[in-house]
C-alpha positions as CSV (number, residue, x, y, z in Angstrom):
1,M,0.7,-18.3,-101.1
2,T,1.0,-19.5,-104.7
3,A,-1.6,-19.0,-107.2
4,Q,-2.7,-22.4,-108.6
5,A,-6.2,-22.0,-110.4
6,D,-8.6,-19.5,-110.9
7,S,-11.2,-19.0,-108.3
8,P,-15.1,-19.8,-108.9
9,N,-16.7,-17.8,-111.7
10,E,-19.1,-15.8,-109.4
11,L,-16.0,-14.4,-107.4
12,I,-14.2,-13.5,-110.6
13,E,-17.4,-11.9,-111.9
14,I,-17.3,-9.6,-108.8
15,L,-13.8,-8.8,-109.1
16,R,-14.1,-7.9,-112.9
17,R,-17.1,-5.6,-112.3
18,G,-15.0,-2.8,-113.8
19,H,-16.6,0.3,-112.2
20,E,-17.0,1.6,-108.7
21,A,-20.3,2.4,-107.2
22,K,-21.8,2.8,-103.6
23,D,-21.7,-0.9,-103.1
24,F,-18.4,-1.5,-104.8
25,D,-14.8,-0.1,-104.6
26,Y,-11.4,-0.9,-105.8
27,K,-8.3,-0.4,-103.8
28,A,-4.6,-0.5,-104.9
29,S,-2.3,-3.5,-104.0
30,A,-1.3,-3.2,-100.3
31,G,-0.9,-5.4,-97.3
32,W,-2.6,-5.3,-94.0
33,D,-0.4,-4.3,-91.2
34,E,-1.7,-2.9,-87.7
35,A,1.4,-1.0,-87.3
36,D,0.4,1.1,-90.2
37,K,-2.7,2.4,-88.4
38,K,-3.6,5.1,-90.8
39,S,-4.0,2.8,-93.8
40,C,-6.0,0.3,-91.7
41,C,-8.4,3.0,-90.4
42,A,-8.7,4.3,-94.1
43,L,-10.1,0.9,-94.8
44,V,-12.2,0.8,-91.8
45,K,-13.9,4.2,-92.8
46,D,-14.8,2.5,-96.2
47,I,-16.2,-0.5,-94.6
48,L,-18.2,1.5,-92.1
49,A,-19.4,3.7,-95.1
50,M,-20.5,0.8,-97.1
51,A,-22.2,-1.0,-94.2
52,N,-24.3,2.1,-93.5
53,T,-25.3,2.2,-97.2
54,T,-26.2,-0.9,-99.0
55,G,-23.3,-3.2,-98.0
56,G,-21.1,-4.5,-100.9
57,Y,-17.6,-5.3,-101.8
58,I,-14.1,-3.9,-101.6
59,V,-11.5,-5.4,-103.9
60,I,-7.8,-4.8,-103.1
61,G,-5.3,-5.3,-105.7
62,V,-6.7,-3.1,-108.4
63,S,-5.3,0.4,-109.3
64,E,-6.9,3.2,-111.2
65,T,-5.3,4.4,-114.5
66,P,-6.2,7.0,-117.1
67,A,-7.4,4.3,-119.1
68,G,-9.6,2.6,-116.5
69,Y,-8.4,-0.1,-114.0
70,S,-5.2,-2.2,-113.8
71,F,-5.7,-5.6,-112.2
72,D,-2.2,-5.8,-110.7
73,G,-3.0,-8.3,-108.0
74,L,-1.1,-8.8,-104.7
75,S,2.3,-10.1,-103.7
76,D,2.0,-13.5,-101.9
77,E,3.2,-11.7,-98.8
78,D,0.6,-9.1,-99.0
79,A,-2.1,-11.6,-99.7
80,D,-1.1,-13.6,-96.8
81,S,-1.2,-10.7,-94.4
82,F,-5.0,-10.3,-94.7
83,D,-7.1,-12.4,-92.6
84,T,-10.9,-12.2,-91.7
85,S,-10.3,-12.7,-88.0
86,R,-7.4,-9.9,-87.9
87,L,-9.5,-7.6,-89.9
88,N,-12.6,-8.0,-87.9
89,R,-10.9,-7.7,-84.5
90,F,-9.2,-4.2,-85.6
91,L,-12.8,-3.2,-87.3
92,Q,-14.6,-3.9,-84.1
93,N,-12.4,-1.4,-82.2
94,Y,-14.1,1.4,-84.4
95,A,-17.6,0.2,-85.3
96,D,-20.5,0.2,-82.9
97,P,-22.4,-2.1,-83.3
98,P,-19.7,-4.4,-84.7
99,I,-19.3,-5.4,-88.2
100,N,-18.4,-8.8,-89.3
101,A,-16.9,-8.6,-92.8
102,L,-16.0,-11.6,-94.7
103,L,-12.6,-11.8,-96.5
104,K,-11.8,-14.0,-99.6
105,K,-8.8,-14.5,-101.6
106,V,-9.5,-14.5,-105.2
107,V,-7.3,-16.0,-108.0
108,H,-7.7,-14.7,-111.4
109,L,-5.2,-15.2,-114.3
110,G,-2.4,-16.3,-112.0
111,R,-2.8,-13.2,-109.7
112,V,-4.2,-13.0,-106.2
113,F,-6.7,-10.3,-105.1
114,V,-8.5,-9.8,-101.7
115,L,-12.3,-9.5,-101.7
116,I,-13.9,-8.0,-98.7
117,E,-17.6,-8.8,-98.4
118,V,-19.2,-5.9,-96.2
119,P,-22.8,-6.7,-95.0
120,P,-25.3,-4.0,-94.8
121,F,-26.5,-3.0,-91.3
122,T,-29.4,-4.8,-90.1
123,D,-31.6,-2.4,-87.9
124,T,-29.0,-0.1,-86.3
125,P,-26.4,1.9,-88.4
126,H,-22.8,1.7,-87.5
127,L,-21.3,4.6,-85.7
128,C,-17.6,5.4,-85.5
129,Q,-16.6,4.9,-81.8
130,K,-12.9,5.9,-81.9
131,D,-10.8,8.7,-83.4
132,Y,-7.9,8.5,-85.8
133,P,-6.6,11.8,-86.6
134,G,-7.2,12.8,-90.2
135,V,-9.1,9.7,-90.9
136,L,-11.9,8.9,-88.5
137,T,-13.9,11.1,-86.2
138,V,-16.1,10.3,-83.3
139,P,-19.1,10.4,-83.3
140,S,-19.6,10.0,-87.2
141,L,-22.0,8.1,-89.2
142,Y,-20.1,7.4,-92.5
143,V,-22.0,6.7,-95.8
144,R,-21.1,6.1,-99.4
145,T,-21.8,9.5,-101.2
146,D,-23.1,9.9,-104.8
147,N,-19.6,10.3,-106.1
148,N,-18.6,6.9,-104.5
149,E,-16.6,8.2,-101.7
150,S,-16.8,7.5,-97.9
151,A,-17.8,10.5,-95.9
152,P,-19.7,11.4,-92.7
153,V,-23.6,12.1,-93.2
154,K,-23.9,15.9,-93.7
155,S,-26.8,16.4,-95.9
156,P,-30.5,16.0,-94.5
157,A,-31.1,13.8,-97.7
158,D,-28.5,11.3,-96.7
159,F,-29.4,11.3,-93.2
160,K,-33.1,10.7,-94.2
161,L,-32.0,7.7,-96.4
162,V,-30.2,6.0,-93.5
163,I,-33.2,6.5,-91.0
164,E,-35.5,5.1,-93.7
165,R,-33.3,2.2,-94.3
166,S,-33.0,1.5,-90.6
167,I,-36.8,1.6,-90.2
168,R,-37.3,-0.5,-93.2
169,N,-34.8,-3.1,-92.0
170,R,-36.2,-3.1,-88.4
171,S,-39.6,-3.7,-89.9
172,D,-38.5,-6.5,-92.2
173,A,-36.7,-8.2,-89.4
174,L,-39.8,-8.0,-87.2
175,L,-42.0,-9.3,-89.9
176,A,-39.7,-12.1,-90.5
177,S,-39.6,-13.0,-86.9
178,F,-43.4,-12.8,-86.3
179,R,-43.8,-14.9,-89.5
180,A,-41.5,-17.6,-88.3
181,I,-43.0,-17.5,-84.8
182,L,-46.6,-17.8,-86.1
183,T,-45.7,-20.5,-88.7
184,T,-43.6,-22.8,-86.5
185,G,-45.8,-23.0,-83.4
186,P,-44.5,-24.7,-80.3
187,S,-41.0,-26.0,-80.6
188,A,-40.9,-29.7,-80.6
189,P,-37.8,-31.7,-79.1
190,P,-35.6,-33.7,-81.3
191,S,-36.6,-37.2,-82.1
192,A,-35.3,-39.9,-79.6
193,S,-32.8,-41.2,-82.1
194,S,-31.5,-37.6,-82.9
195,L,-31.2,-36.8,-79.1
196,E,-29.3,-39.9,-78.5
197,R,-26.8,-39.1,-81.3
198,F,-26.4,-35.4,-80.2
199,T,-25.9,-36.6,-76.5
200,A,-23.1,-39.0,-77.8
201,Q,-21.5,-36.0,-79.3
202,C,-21.8,-34.0,-76.2
203,D,-20.3,-36.9,-74.2
204,A,-17.3,-37.1,-76.6
205,A,-16.7,-33.3,-76.3
206,E,-17.0,-33.5,-72.6
207,A,-14.6,-36.3,-72.3
208,H,-12.0,-34.5,-74.5
209,F,-12.2,-31.4,-72.3
210,S,-11.7,-33.6,-69.1
211,A,-8.6,-35.2,-70.8
212,V,-7.0,-31.7,-71.7
213,N,-8.2,-29.7,-68.6
214,P,-5.1,-28.8,-66.7
215,L,-7.1,-27.7,-63.5
216,K,-8.9,-31.1,-62.9
217,D,-7.1,-31.4,-59.7
218,E,-8.7,-28.2,-58.6
219,E,-12.2,-29.7,-58.6
220,P,-14.6,-29.5,-57.0
221,L,-13.5,-26.0,-55.7
222,L,-13.5,-25.0,-59.4
223,G,-16.9,-24.4,-60.9
224,Y,-17.7,-24.6,-64.7
225,L,-20.4,-22.9,-67.0
226,E,-21.4,-25.3,-69.9
227,F,-23.5,-24.2,-72.9
228,I,-24.9,-26.6,-75.6
229,F,-26.7,-25.5,-78.7
230,M,-28.8,-28.2,-80.3
231,P,-30.7,-28.1,-83.6
232,E,-34.0,-30.1,-84.2
233,E,-32.9,-33.1,-85.9
234,F,-29.4,-35.0,-86.4
235,D,-27.5,-35.2,-89.5
236,A,-23.8,-36.0,-89.0
237,A,-22.7,-34.2,-92.2
238,R,-25.3,-31.5,-92.3
239,F,-22.7,-28.6,-92.7
240,D,-19.3,-28.7,-94.3
241,L,-16.1,-27.5,-92.6
242,D,-16.0,-24.2,-94.7
243,A,-19.6,-23.4,-93.5
244,L,-18.7,-24.1,-89.7
245,R,-15.5,-22.0,-90.1
246,A,-17.5,-19.0,-91.5
247,A,-20.1,-19.3,-88.9
248,A,-17.6,-19.4,-86.1
249,E,-16.0,-16.2,-87.6
250,R,-19.4,-14.5,-87.5
251,A,-19.9,-15.3,-83.9
252,H,-16.4,-14.1,-82.9
253,I,-17.6,-10.9,-81.5
254,T,-16.0,-8.9,-78.5
255,Y,-18.2,-6.9,-76.0
256,T,-16.1,-7.3,-72.9
257,G,-12.5,-7.4,-74.2
258,W,-12.6,-11.1,-74.7
259,P,-15.0,-12.8,-77.2
260,F,-17.5,-15.5,-75.8
261,L,-16.7,-17.8,-78.9
262,Y,-13.0,-17.2,-79.6
263,F,-12.0,-18.4,-83.1
264,D,-8.8,-17.5,-84.9
265,P,-8.1,-20.1,-87.8
266,D,-4.5,-18.6,-88.2
267,R,-3.7,-19.6,-84.6
268,M,-4.0,-23.4,-85.0
269,Q,-2.5,-23.9,-81.5
270,Y,-5.9,-22.8,-80.3
271,S,-8.5,-23.7,-83.0
272,H,-8.2,-26.6,-85.3
273,V,-10.1,-29.0,-87.5
274,I,-11.2,-32.4,-86.0
275,Q,-12.7,-35.3,-88.0
276,D,-16.2,-33.9,-87.8
277,G,-16.0,-30.3,-87.0
278,W,-13.8,-27.6,-85.4
279,E,-12.5,-27.5,-81.9
280,M,-10.8,-24.8,-79.7
281,F,-9.0,-24.8,-76.4
282,I,-7.2,-21.8,-74.9
283,Q,-6.1,-21.0,-71.3
284,D,-4.7,-17.5,-70.3
285,R,-5.1,-14.9,-67.8
286,D,-7.7,-12.2,-68.1
287,F,-7.3,-8.4,-67.6
288,G,-7.8,-8.7,-63.9
289,G,-5.0,-11.3,-63.6
290,F,-7.4,-14.2,-63.0
291,Y,-7.2,-17.6,-64.5
292,M,-9.5,-18.2,-67.6
293,M,-10.1,-21.3,-69.8
294,D,-12.4,-21.6,-73.0
295,Y,-13.1,-24.7,-74.7
296,W,-15.8,-25.4,-77.5
297,R,-16.4,-27.9,-80.2
298,F,-18.7,-27.3,-83.1
299,Y,-19.8,-30.4,-85.1
300,Q,-20.8,-30.7,-88.5
301,S,-24.4,-31.9,-87.3
302,G,-24.6,-28.3,-86.0
303,L,-24.2,-29.0,-82.4
304,M,-22.1,-26.7,-80.5
305,Y,-20.5,-27.5,-77.0
306,Y,-19.0,-24.8,-74.9
307,R,-17.3,-24.8,-71.5
308,T,-15.6,-22.0,-69.4
309,I,-14.7,-21.4,-65.9
310,L,-17.4,-20.2,-63.4
311,R,-16.6,-16.9,-61.9
312,P,-15.3,-16.2,-59.4
313,S,-12.4,-18.6,-60.4
314,A,-10.2,-21.0,-58.6
315,T,-7.6,-18.2,-58.4
316,E,-9.7,-16.1,-56.3
317,A,-10.7,-19.2,-54.2
318,D,-7.1,-19.9,-53.7
319,Q,-6.7,-16.6,-52.0
320,G,-9.0,-17.9,-49.1
321,R,-12.4,-17.1,-50.5
322,E,-15.2,-19.7,-50.6
323,P,-16.6,-21.0,-53.9
324,A,-18.9,-18.6,-55.3
325,A,-20.7,-17.6,-58.5
326,D,-21.3,-14.1,-59.6
327,V,-24.7,-13.0,-60.4
328,R,-23.6,-10.6,-63.1
329,F,-21.2,-12.8,-64.6
330,I,-24.0,-15.6,-65.1
331,A,-26.3,-13.1,-66.8
332,I,-23.6,-11.7,-69.1
333,Y,-22.5,-15.2,-70.2
334,V,-26.1,-16.4,-70.9
335,A,-26.8,-13.3,-72.9
336,Q,-23.4,-13.7,-74.9
337,A,-24.5,-17.3,-75.5
338,I,-27.9,-16.5,-76.9
339,D,-26.2,-13.6,-79.1
340,C,-23.7,-16.2,-80.2
341,L,-26.3,-18.6,-81.1
342,T,-28.1,-16.2,-83.3
343,R,-24.9,-15.2,-85.2
344,L,-23.6,-18.9,-85.4
345,Y,-26.7,-20.3,-87.1
346,D,-27.6,-17.0,-89.1
347,R,-26.8,-18.6,-92.5
348,L,-27.0,-22.1,-91.4
349,L,-30.6,-22.6,-90.4
350,A,-33.9,-21.2,-91.4
351,D,-35.5,-18.7,-89.1
352,T,-38.4,-21.1,-88.4
353,E,-35.9,-24.0,-87.3
354,S,-35.8,-24.4,-83.4
355,V,-32.5,-24.6,-81.6
356,A,-32.2,-25.6,-77.9
357,I,-29.9,-23.9,-75.4
358,H,-28.8,-26.2,-72.5
359,V,-27.2,-24.2,-69.7
360,R,-25.2,-26.2,-67.0
361,L,-23.5,-24.9,-64.0
362,I,-21.1,-27.6,-62.6
363,N,-19.8,-28.1,-59.0
364,T,-22.4,-25.9,-57.4
365,E,-23.1,-27.5,-54.1
366,G,-22.2,-25.2,-51.4
367,R,-21.4,-22.4,-53.9
368,R,-22.6,-18.9,-52.7
369,L,-24.2,-16.3,-55.2
370,V,-22.3,-13.1,-54.9
371,N,-22.6,-9.6,-56.6
372,S,-18.9,-8.9,-56.9
373,G,-17.1,-6.1,-58.8
374,R,-16.1,-2.6,-57.7
375,G,-18.8,-0.6,-56.4
376,M,-21.4,-3.3,-56.4
377,M,-23.9,-3.6,-53.6
378,P,-23.7,-7.0,-52.1
379,L,-26.7,-9.2,-52.0
380,W,-28.9,-9.1,-48.9
381,A,-28.6,-12.7,-47.9
382,P,-26.3,-15.7,-48.3
383,Y,-28.0,-17.4,-51.3
384,V,-26.2,-20.9,-51.3
385,C,-26.9,-23.7,-53.9
386,R,-27.7,-27.1,-52.3
387,I,-27.4,-29.2,-55.4
388,P,-24.3,-30.4,-57.3
389,E,-25.2,-28.9,-60.6
390,I,-27.8,-26.6,-62.1
391,V,-29.5,-27.3,-65.5
392,V,-31.8,-24.7,-67.5
393,Q,-32.8,-25.4,-70.9
394,R,-35.0,-23.9,-73.5
395,R,-36.0,-24.5,-77.1
396,S,-37.2,-21.7,-79.5
397,S,-36.9,-21.0,-83.2
398,L,-34.0,-19.1,-84.3
399,A,-36.4,-16.0,-85.0
400,E,-37.5,-16.1,-81.5
401,W,-34.0,-16.2,-79.9
402,R,-33.0,-13.2,-82.3
403,A,-36.1,-11.2,-81.5
404,A,-35.5,-10.9,-77.7
405,V,-31.9,-11.7,-76.8
406,V,-32.0,-9.6,-73.6
407,D,-35.4,-10.9,-72.3
408,H,-34.4,-14.5,-73.0
409,A,-31.2,-14.1,-71.2
410,V,-32.7,-12.4,-68.2
411,E,-35.5,-15.2,-67.7
412,M,-32.8,-17.8,-68.0
413,S,-30.6,-16.2,-65.5
414,R,-33.6,-15.9,-63.2
415,E,-33.9,-19.7,-63.4
416,I,-30.5,-20.1,-62.4
417,Y,-30.7,-17.6,-59.4
418,L,-33.8,-19.5,-58.1
419,R,-31.6,-22.6,-57.8
420,F,-29.3,-20.7,-55.5
421,N,-32.4,-20.4,-53.4
422,W,-32.7,-16.6,-54.2
423,L,-36.4,-17.0,-54.2
424,R,-37.2,-13.1,-55.2
425,P,-34.3,-12.5,-57.4
426,N,-33.6,-8.9,-58.5
427,I,-33.6,-9.4,-62.1
428,E,-32.8,-5.9,-62.7
429,I,-29.1,-6.6,-61.8
430,A,-29.1,-9.0,-64.6
431,R,-30.8,-6.9,-67.1
432,A,-28.5,-3.8,-66.2
433,A,-25.4,-6.0,-66.5
434,I,-26.5,-7.5,-70.0
435,Q,-27.4,-4.0,-71.4
436,R,-24.1,-2.5,-70.3
437,M,-22.3,-5.4,-72.0
438,F,-24.0,-5.0,-75.3
439,A,-23.2,-1.3,-74.9
440,R,-19.5,-2.1,-74.2
441,Q,-19.6,-0.4,-70.9
442,L,-18.4,-3.0,-68.6
């Protein structure tokens, strides 16, 4: 990485702040290397503490001297070692709920610095969920102290501040959601013209998936789960590519060992820029040895098209099992989709703007609903779908989606179960699976 020109003034202004505070910290020059776990965990500790206080910035490449601070910068190799996706993947192993930090490279006077933007927690403080000897302790709630250090909460006063902040944030979020819900009224569908152009983008994404799908010969034995997120009105160039990239990075969250929306811009063999957005395609084996395949395309219009394999997958069917769909897998993926939607559009759309979710299960005719998994009670009857595909769709404001992710997911899952002819579905199976997933207990 070669420094060419200074970064924008606002970034340099943050960099040159010149003093540490609860929301600001300088770190000496260093690279990011997961093999040096102690150093990585020390940075995680600072991010946890800052997120639980007011949020803020951590600047890497500035050392402290008796006379003040020395703006040394990073070598090209150390600067290149820092990446938002790598940092957040490591961070999510230790933070519960997860933290999505934003990393920027700042160039000033020919030197490169790393600026980490740490968001404040919304309504739930971030607990440390994994030990590292001498650095991190479970369970600890780290905060920034009055002397600008990162330490576990010990004093009643600090604990009270965290509780008050949590209550205030939750109240503010609820008020914003209620205000958005009350002011928007019923969500209106897009105009006929917008719907036609959104549909054309969906068709293009689906056609490309069909072209690159290595398992097309397995159909119709193989089933698919498809999600489409559609804003209110069509504007082909509404968001630039940088905004889409930042949104996809925010939505890259792992609850089950694999993110719903996989996004790693440093692995361009998986995700890459297309003419009017970003696209990702990845195929692999999951932790159980079963085949998995994820594809998505995120357009500058704001449309998101996503497709994955319906479980149980073709690999299991090849072992002599009939085509099936897992009741818990459906609920978990619907919940992850809604959670993804709220993160994806968080800084792109106003809370009052509506977004539709279209859920489609493909190749469902003759497919049986099962409750698989170790220790799971089987369903009472053979609930079998008699139609070739299942479509469930809803449109709500972004605030409404955010206010009740679990309830929306349970209700949409129920609509899917009904189309497998499970006329009195036990929605508690769905609710329990979703809650365990968000608690990372699967």
